[in-house]
C-alpha positions in Angstrom: 0.0 -0.2 0.3 0.9 3.5 -0.8 -0.2 7.1 -0.8 1.9 9.8 -3.2 1.9 13.3 -3.9 3.0 15.5 -6.5 4.2 19.1 -7.4 5.4 20.7 -10.7 8.6 19.9 -9.6 8.9 17.0 -6.6 7.0 13.5 -6.8 7.0 12.0 -3.0 5.3 8.2 -1.9 5.0 6.7 1.2 4.5 3.2 1.1 2.9 0.8 4.6 4.8 -2.6 4.7 3.3 -5.3 4.3 -0.5 -3.5 4.0 -2.1 -5.3 0.6 -3.6 -2.0 -0.3 -6.3 -4.2 -1.9 -8.0 -5.5 1.2 -6.6 -2.7 3.5 -8.0 0.9 2.7 -5.4 2.8 4.2 -3.0 2.8 7.2 -1.8 4.5 10.3 1.7 4.4 9.8 3.3 5.1 6.6 7.6 5.3 5.7 8.6 7.4 3.2 10.3 5.8 -0.1 10.6 8.2 -2.5 11.2 11.8 -3.4 12.3 12.2 -6.7 13.2 16.1 -8.3 11.0 15.7 -11.8 13.1 19.1 -13.3 16.3 17.4 -13.2 15.2 14.4 -13.6 12.2 13.6 -15.4 12.7 9.2 -15.3 13.4 9.0 -11.4 16.1 7.0 -12.1 17.6 9.4 -8.6 15.4 8.4 -5.7 16.5 11.5 -3.1 14.4 10.3 -0.4 16.5 10.1 3.1 18.6 12.1 1.9 20.0 14.5 4.8 19.8 17.5 1.7 16.1 16.5 1.9 14.9 16.2 4.4 13.4 19.5 5.9 11.6 19.3 1.7 10.5 15.2 2.7 9.2 16.8 6.2 7.1 19.6 4.4 5.7 16.5 1.5 4.3 14.4 4.7 2.6 17.4 5.7 1.0 18.2 2.6 0.4 14.5 1.9 -1.1 13.6 5.3 -3.4 16.7 4.9 -4.3 15.6 1.9 -5.0 12.0 3.5 -7.6 13.5 5.6 -9.1 15.9 3.0 -9.7 12.2 1.3 -11.9 10.3 4.2 -8.7 8.6 5.9 -7.7 9.3 9.4 -3.9 10.9 9.8 -1.1 8.0 10.1 2.0 8.8 10.7 4.9 9.2 8.3 8.4 7.4 9.8 12.1 8.9 7.4 13.4 6.9 5.4 17.0 5.8 5.8 19.5 9.0 5.5 22.4 9.5 3.4 24.4 12.1 2.8 24.5 13.8 -0.4 26.0 17.0 -1.3 25.6 20.4 0.6 21.9 21.6 -1.2 19.3 22.8 1.1 16.1 23.0 -0.8 13.7 26.6 0.3 10.8 26.5 1.3 10.0 28.2 -1.9 11.1 25.3 -3.4 8.7 23.2 -1.8 5.6 24.7 -3.7 7.4 24.6 -7.2 
């Protein structure tokens, strides 16, 4: 089972490991699984989820995803961060989050 949100620039997804989405409609807990920068990586070849440089972005997109899930009638789940790793020193701004 998974959920995702997409902006003009970013695609962010979470999964509920071990839950079959065909028999259960939702989960109370998800784990981050994907983050793609669609401007730089339109073919989604470089998964950035867990990148320390993108932690604030994932937090913001996760908050937006939970809000959308609640709007759709689901209970607000928790989202656990993906295991972290370090790539470069770039910083994602609030403006980039909205793009």
